[in-house]
N, C-alpha and C positions, 0 to 999 in steps of 0.2 A: 483508472483515473478517467473521470467523466466530466462533461461540461456542466456549467452551472445551470440550475433549473429555475423555473418561474418561482419567485418567492425567496430564492437564495439571496443573501446580502452580496453586494459587489465590493464592499470595503468593510474591514473590521479593524478598528484602531488605525494604526499607520500602515496597514497592509492592504494591498489590492488583491482580491481573491481571483484565482485563475481557473481552478478546477475543483471538483469533488474528489477527495481521496478515499472516503468511506464514512462509516458512521457506527455508532454503538449506543449503549444504554444511556450515556450522558449527553450525547449530542452528535453533531455533524462535524466532520473534519474536512478542511479545504486546503488546497495548495495555495499559498499566498506569496506575494513578493513585496519586499520593503521598498521604500523610496530609493534606497541605494542599490537595489537589484538583488538583495539577498533572498533566497527561497526559504520559506518556513512552512511548517504544517500548523494550521490554525484550527483549534477545536472550539466550536461555538456551543455553549450549553443549551440544552433543550429548554423551551419556554416554561414548561411546567416546573422544572427544577429551579429555574431562575426566579420564579415567583415566590419561592420559599425562603424566608429570611434566615432561617437556621442553616439552610444549605449554603447560602451566600457566605455566611461567617465561616463555615467549615471549608468551603472552597478557597477562601482567601488564606486561611491557615495552611491548607495543604499546598497551595501554590507557592507560598513563601518557603515552605520546607523543601518542595521539589526543586526550587531554583538553586538550592545549595548543593544538589547532587551533581557530582562531577564524574570523572572516570571516562575511559575510552569507550565502554560498551553500553552507553546510554545515549538516548536522544535528548540533549540538554534543553531544559525550559529556558527560553531566551526573553520572553515577554509575557505579560498577562494584564488583565484589567478585571478583577473580581467585582468591581462596582459598576461595570458597564451594563447596558441593557441590549442583549443578554451578556452575561459574563463570558470571557474567552481567555484562552492561553495559547501561546505559540511556542513550538519546539523546533529545533533544527530539522530541516527536511532531509530524510535519508532515502536516496533513490535505491530501490531494491524491493523484491517481493517479500511478503510475510512468509514465515515458516509454513503457515497453513496453505498458502497459495503454492509454494514451491513443492511441498510434499503431495498436495492434492493433484498437481499437474504432472510431476515427474517421479513421484514415489519416494521411498526412504532415502536419507542421505547416506553417502558412503562413510566408512569408519573414520577416515582421516578428518572429514568435515564434522563428524559427530564429536571428535576430541576437541576441536577448536570451539564448536558450539557449546559444549559443556563448560570448558574453561572460561569462555567469554561471558556466558550467562551467569556463572558463579561470580565472576569478578564484577559484573554489572550489578548483581543483587547486593554484593558486599558494599558497593558504593552507595546504594540506596539505604541499606541498613546502617551504614556509618553515619548517616544523617538522621538516625532514629526514626526512619520511616519503614513501612512494609509495602510491598507492591500490591498484594491482595488480589490481583487478577492476572497473574502470569499464565499465559496460554499461547498457542502457536500464532494466533492473530496479533499478539502483542510483542512478537519477536520479528524484527526485520533483518534480512540477510543482505548486508552491504558487501562491497568488493573486498573490504579489509577486515571483515568479521561481523558477528551478530550485533544487534542493538536492541536494548530494552526500550519500550515505549509505554506510556500511560502509567508510570509508577506512582503509587500513592494517591493519585487524584480520586480514585473510586471511593476512597474512604469518606469523602465529603458527602456522598449520597446515602451512605449506609444507615444513618440514624435519622433521616428526614421522615416526615409523615408519609412520603410517597412509597417508602419501602415496606411498610407494614411492620408490626411488632415482631422482633426476632428473626426477620427475614434477612438472609445474607445475600449480598450482591457479589456476583462472580460468575464463573462458567462451570456448569456441571461437568464432572470428570476431572477437573483441575483444582477444585477447592479441597482443602484438607478437612479431615473429619471434624476437628475442633472448630473450624470455621463454619461448617454446616450445622453443627449441633448447638453451638453457643454464640456464633458470630464473633469468636475471639480469634483473630488472625495475628500471629506474631512472626518473627523471622523463620521459625521452623515450618510455618505454614507455607512460606515461599519455597522452602526446600522441597516440600511435598509437591508443590506445583511444578517445580523444576524437574523432579523425577517423572511426572506425567508428561511434560513437554518432551523430555529426552526419549521416553518410550515411543511417543508418537513420531518423533523425527527418525527413529531407528527402524520402525516397523510399518509406519503409515496407519496404525490403528490406535484407538484410544484404549488405555490399559484397563479401564472399567466398562468398556463397551459403549454402545449408543442406545438411543431410545428416549422415552419420556424423561424429562429432567429428574422427577422424583425417583424414578427407577435407577437412574445412574447414580444419584446421590445415595440411595440405599446401598448400592454395591460398594461405593467408596467407604461407607461406615462399617459394613458388615462382611464384605467378601474380600478375597485376595485378588490382586490385579493379575491380568494375563500378560506375562512378560515373555511369552514364547517368541522366538525369532530375534531376540536382542543379541548383538554381538557379545561373545563371552567376556571381552574386556570391559563391557559396560553393564552387564546384567546385574552383578552383585551391587554395584553402586546405585543403580536405579531402584533395586529392591529395597535398599537401605533408606533411600530418600522417601519411598512410599510406605514406610513403616506407619502403622496405624497410630501408635503412641508417639507424640511429638518428641519426647526426650530421647527416643531411640534413633532419631534421624541424625545424619552427620551434619556438622557445621559446614559453612561455605569454605572455611580454611581447610578443613579435612578433605572436602571434595577437590579443591585445587591441588592438594598434595597427592591425591590419587590419580589425577588426570595427567597422562604423559604430556610434556611440553610439546607444542606443535613445532615441526621442523622449520628450518629457515631456508628451504630449498628455493624459494622464490616462486614456486608453483601456486596457482590460485587455490585457495582452500576449498572452493566449490567446483563441482563438475561443470563442463562447458554449457550444458543446458540451462543451468542456473545463472551463470555469468551472462548469458544472453538475456535472461529475464531482467537482470540488473541493468544491462545496457538499454533495454527497451524503456525502462522507467526513468532513465537519465534524460530522455528527450522530453522537454517540456512543451506541451501543445500550445497553440496560440491562445492569447488571452481573450476574454469575452468582449472587451471594450475597445479593441483595436478598430480603427476606421480603415476600410479597405477600398481599393479602387477597382475599376473594371478588370476582369481577368484578361491576361495576355498570354501569348504563346511563349515557350522558352526561346531565349535568344540562341542564334546559331552557334556562337562560340561556347555557350554552356552545353549544348548538345555534343559538340566536339570534345568537351571536357569529359563527359560521361563515356564517350567512345574511348578516349585515352585510358580511362580507368579500366575498361574491359580488356584493352590490349595489353595491359601489364600483368595479367593473370599468371602467365608462365614465368615471367621474371620474378614475380612475388613468391611463387612456390619454390624457386631455386634459392632465393635469398632468405627465406624464412620470415618474410615481412609481416604475416598476420599478427605475430606477437608485437612487433613494433607499432602496427596500426592500432591494436588494442590499447597500447600505452598512450598513443596520441589521442584516441577517443576519450579515454578516461581523464587525461589531462584537460582536454577541452571541456568536459563536463564538470570537472573540479573548478575550472575558471568560471563557468556559468554559475555554479553555486556560490563562488566567492565574489560574484558581482563584477567580474572583469570581462565584459562582453567583447571588447576588441580582441583580447588575447584568445578568447574562446572562438571567435570568428576565424582568426588566423589558423588555429589548430584544426578546426573542422575543414577549412579549405585545404590545409596540408594533407589531411587524410584523403580527400577527394583527389588531389593531384598525385599523391604517392600511389594510391591504389590499394585495394584490399579485397576481401571477399565481397560478394554482392550485399551480404548483410551489413558489413562494416561500412561500405560506401553509402548504402541507404540510410544507416544511422547518422552518418556525417551530413548527408544531404538534408535530412529532416532537422537535425540539430542546427545546421547553418540557416535553414529556412526559418526556423524560430528566431534565431538571432537577428536576421535581416528584418523580419516582421517587427521585432521589438525596436529596431533602429528606425522604423518608419519606411523601410524599403519594401513595401507590400507586394509590388509586382515581382520583385526579385524573390520574395518569400514564396509566392505562388509558383514561380518557375522552378524553384528548388524542390518543392513538393512534387511537381510534375516529373522532375528527373528521378526522384526517389521511387515514384510509381513505375517508371520505365526501367529502373536499374535493379530494384530490390526483388527478392523472392516474394511469394504470395503474402506471407504475414506482414512484411514491411510495406508491401503495396497497400494492403488493407489499412495499416496503421496510418500511412501518409494520407490516404483518402479520408479517413476518419478525422484526422487533424484538420485537413483542408475544409472538410464539411463543417466542422465546428467554427472555423474562421468565418465561413460564409453565413452560417446560421446566426452567429452572434452579431454579424454586421447587418443582418436584416435581408440578406440575399437568399430568400427562402427557396426559390426554384433551383438555384445553384447548389444549395445545401442538400436538397432532396436528391438530386442526381448523384452527388458525391457519396452520400450515405448509402444509397441504393447500390452503388458500385462496391462499396466496402462490404455490404451484406453479401453480395454475390461471391466474394472471395471465399466465404465459408470458413475463415480461419478462426482458430480457438480464441475466444475472447473478443475478436474483432466484430464478427457478425452480431454477437450479443450487444456490444457497445453501440454499434451503428444502428441496430434496430431500436434501441432505447433512445438514442439521440434523435432519430427520425420521429419517434413517437412524441418527443417533446416539441418538435417542429409542428406536428399535426395538432397537438393540444393548443399551441399558440395560434394556429390557423382556425381553430374551432371544429376540426374534423375528428370528433371524439371516437366515432366507430373505427376509423382507420388507426387512431392512436391505440385503441384497445387491441386491435389485431397485432400491431407492432409490439406492444408490451407482451402479449402472449408469445409472439415469435422470439422475443428476447429471452423470456424465461425458459424456452425450449432449446435455445442454442447452447453450444458447449462454451464454458467459460468459468471464471472463478466463482465459487459459491457466494462470496460477498457481493459480486456484481449482480448475480441473479437476485439476491435478497434486495439489493437497492432498486432493481427494476420492478420487483413485486411491490416494494414500498411506494414507488412512484405511481404505479397502477392503482394501488389501494387508495392513495391520496386523491387521485383523479375521481375514483368512484365515490369517495367520501364527499368531495366538493360538489359532485353531481347529485348528491342526495341518495345514492344507492348504498345505504348503510349495511345491509346484509352482505352484499357483494364485497364491500370494503372489509367487513369483518372476516370473511372467508380468506381474502388475500393477505390480511395481516397474520392470520393463523398459518398460512402457507410460509410466510417469512420465518416463523418460529421453527418450521420443519426443515429449513435449508441447513445442510451440514457441510 
């Protein structure tokens, strides 16, 4: 999740845009907030697609169909305006990493998580198919891992772009290695094509590898059509099912109902379906950074009583371990974040404060401090918000320290406090944490672009692309760098950078 960039809209329809969530072939996705405080993911269509009248008609049709899709395992479409300039749609915001991010950082999922992933995705696809739609681009990047199960995103909408003049005759839109043979050969994607994609997604989740390998798109697509997938390393309980899903001939693939019959029902033990490393990633994405249009006042030091509050948190460590409070604190944190999503800021503030007072691990306390800092900022208590970010920096481990510095830097940058933002981003870079140094380098590059320091911006973009972090984040940094070179008239360098984006895996 990154700050808005120069040229990004600040409002779309009734939603105020807060951050960039990512991008794809159809457009840029932003984190937005409704006037009532509800968080949504807003997808804004690329200008070149928006200019195509046929695309607009198809987009309107697909949005209408997508809004009928229900079910627990999908990110529901809640709003859209196909007639806007540019067109856009909004879905429920799901805090959590994509399957691609989770596996890329922490490796394959354990078998218990794979069972729920299989059942959840099959049920989500069934909800899509029940509305006479096909997903057409099921891939790890379009699966979000939420605390209570997986969620499908971007279902059906890709179809709107497939027949426009921009795609080329016979060219299929999708992701190499996850498109079914019939989709590749004739651009005919039906429900069985989604089952093929599901098999490829499950193979990736279980092994960390693409079943048809990597490389140039045409080479991967050739292997999909002509060669057998590599399913080595799959758990025995899943191997046969995945192999059936990846059958070359569509009629030989199982139906979603048959898949659900084969998957053992997840137990009701109350234990999180994901390992702790991934629940931490969910918690990290539950904290919404400051919005770009908040007005800030001069920085102040933390108040003395707030410092004592942080001390009290640390003093409760031994008591917390004896009483098993980390689980209780996790529940309080998730309740607080649910209230944020539900637009109940006062209740969220109370729960975050309760976490801070009860005590938890340094990670939990820092999460609560950052979450409460955001809520105070939204309420107009900007000095209080800054103070809480400072406490998070003092209390949390290195990753959370870097996260708080980055959030604080965004606040200062968007408020026009350039020097303060520079210092905070530089401190975030110095933490060297996964994803944080990348994001802070990128954010600082945006500051330097705004200040006209293009050579320094180039150095920082280069630094961002070399830092450890999610592939999507690196691709976005490369895109920003390429856009800079294009606007500066350096077309050959921009061309090289855009090509590098295509190589990010």
